[in-house]
N, C-alpha and C positions, 0 to 999 in steps of 0.2 A: 404201552403206556404212550399216551398220544403228545406228544412237544407242542408247546404253546407256540402261537403263531402271534408274529408280531405286524403282519398284514393288516393297513387300516390304522396304527396307533401312528401318530401325529406328536414329534418333539419338536420345541419349538415352530421353527419353520416347515421342516422336512415330516412329510409323511411317507411311512413307508409303503412301497408297491408290490413287493417281492421279496420273498422270506428267503435267503441262498443258505440256508441250514449252517453247521456247524464246519467249517473249512480249514485248511492249512491257510498259512498267510503267506510263507516262502516254503524252498527246497529244506531248509535246515531246521523245520521248525517239526515239533513233535505233538504240538498240542493244538487242538482244531478250536475254533474260536464262532461264536453265534456271528453270523456277517448278514446283512441285509442292503437291499438296493430303494433308495431313497427318493423322492422327487419333492422340490422347494415348491408350497403350497401359493409364493407367490410370484414366481418367474417360471416355475418348469425345469429349472437347471436339475439335474439327474446326478446322484452321487453315490458310489456303496462303500460299503465300510463296517467296520464293528458298531454291533448295537450299543455297545455301552459308549461309545462316544459320543450318539447321537442322545442318549438319555443323560448324558452329563452336559449338554446343552450346545455343541456342536451347529454351530447357527451357518447359512448361506451368505454366499459375497454379495449376494442382491441387500442384505441387510446392511453389512458394512459399506455399501454405496451410498446409503440414506444420506451421509453429509454430502451436502451438495458443494462445490468447489467454486462456482459458478462466480465471479466479481471479486475474488482473491488475486492479488499480488503474490507474485516470484519476481523478483529482483525489476526487470523491465518489462515483466508480463504481466498479461490481464488475462484471468482466464475466461473465455466468452461461451465454451461449450463445455461442460463435463460427459463426458462418453460412458465412465463408468468400466466396469470390467470386462476386459478382452484377451484374445491371445495373443502374445507377441509375436513378435517379427519372425524371429527364428526360436521360438521356443513352445513348448504344448504347456507351459504356465500361464494363468492368467495373471494380467496386472491391471492398475487402474490408466488409465486414459483421460486428456484432455486437449482441448485444442486451444492456443492461448494467442493474443494480441501482443504482437509491440509497443508499446507506450511510445516508443519514440516516432515509429515510421508506419505503424497502423498493419504491417505484414503480419499475417498469423500461420502457426506452424503446429503440430501434432505431437503430442509426446507422453511419456508416463511420468505419475506426478512427481516420485522422486527426481525425474532428469532436471524438471522445473525448479524443484526445492532446494538441489543442491547446487543449481547454475550449470548443468553441465551443457544444456541448450544455450545457447547464443545468437542471437540477430546478428546478421552482417553489419547491419547500419548501427548496431551496439559497439560493436567493435569498432569500426571505422570513427564516431563521433568522439571518440574517448581518446583519439589521436590529434583532435581540432587543438590547436592552439591555446590557450588560456582556458582550456574546458573546465576545470576544476576549482577554479576562481569563480569563473561564470556559473556553475552550476552550483556555486554555495551560496550568490548571491540570489540566484533561482530560488532556492531553497526555504532563505530566509523571508524573500520576498512572500511566498507562499503562506509561508508560515503564521506571518503577520496580518495575513487578512484572512487566512481559514483555520488557523487551529486557534481555539477558543484558551490555550492553556500558554500559548506562546506570548513571551515577555511584553510587547508592544501592541498585543491584537487590541485594548482598549480604542489605542489613539488611531488605528487601523481599519480591521475589520468590523471593531465595535463603533467605527465612525460611519460603516456604509464603502471603505476604500476594496476595491477588486481587484481580482485580475481578468484580464479580457480571455473571452473563449479562446483565443487562438494560441495562448500560450498557457493556459491552465493545465492542461492533459500532458504537455511535454516540456523538457527543457531544449529540444532541438531548433524548434522555430525561433525560442528568444537568444538563444546562443546565436543563430545565423544572422538573426535582427541584430544583434550586439556587433557582431564583428565588421557589420557592414556601414554601423551608424557609429561610429567613433570611439570604441571600446578601447580603452588602454589601460594597465595595470594599474597606474595611480589615478583610474578615475572612479568614481560610484554613481549609482543608477538614482538619477531624480525624475519627481513627476513636476513636469511645466505648471499645470494647474492642480493646486494641493488639495482640492476639492474633488479631483476625480481619481478612477483606478489606474493600475499600473496597464499598458496598452502601448502600440508601437507609436500612436500619434499624440501620447500624453507625456512619453519618457525620452531620457536623453541623458548622457555621462558627461560628468561633470567634475572638476575639483572637489574637495573637500571644504575648501575655501567658498568656493562660487556656490557650494552647498547650503554653507551657513549663511553668507549673505540672502541668497533668495529665501531662505528660512525665516530671517532677521524683516525683509522685506514684507512678507508676507503676515508677520506678527504684529498686528495693531498694537498701538502703546497703552492702550488702558490695558490691552492682556498683559504685558510686561509688567504694568504699574498693579495689577491684581496679583499677577504671580510674586512679586516682592513682596508685598504686602503679605501674603500668606505664609512666606518665607520667615519674615519677622516673626508670626506669632509662633513659629514652631512646627509648621506642618510638614511633613514628609514630601520631599520631591516626588517620589513615584504617586503619591495620594495626588497631588497637585497637578501631576501629566495627566491623572485622569479624571479629575474635577473639570480643568479648563480646556482639555483637548488637544495640549501640546504635546510635542515627544520628550520624554526624561532628559534626553541629551539637552535639549534647549533651557531646561529648567534649571540642568545642573551648570550649564555656562554661566546663567542669568545669576545662580547662587554664587557661581564663582569669581565673579566679576570680570566672566572673561568678554563676553558681549553683552550690550547696551547698559554698561558701567554707566555711561552718559543719563541715561534714564532714570529720574529721581522718583 
């Protein structure tokens, strides 16, 4: 009786190129199993195994690599090139490799997906920048600054990003240049970031570090009397502070100070 040949059969992405027949899978086994040699119709990768596994839908790794990681962020690394699967340095097993660029210093390095995902790989500059004095607070201010300008779901986006306020190209991609500028331009723990011209965005030429009191004075100076009167009128009519903030383009904190009489109480 002639046995069925599997040569030419296609299972998912694999095509059978050689029928290996019934063979023992290991020295301790007494049962022979039907095995075949297959080749991926998309990438040419060859693999041998049980015909039953290929019939159940076993696929090639090239199909797994159809997901592209380019542009994805892992911590301080951004993927700039997805290399797909290749043999590990000291292993015969294939792993997914990426080339990533540090968002702080721009250096690139290669490694496995899981190494970037689990933060096993760290850039030398990243280790160093976190030792900078005041880094945590400066980074927190930087994150808040970007959120106000770029994140439509942020609390104050309407009066920043919604009004065209942006973050300059020099600062947009990394906190490092912002932190270096801050430490060279008067940053202290009791100061806050302030834009010199409130109609312009965040940039080295338009920012300074000031006290909260000075920030309030600058805000008062830049708030026209007619705006203050309009705000007070809307408050009297029962409008919510946040709605007024969006309507007149003045920050929620300023509206709150007016409502509480902390600022501009002399303006009737």
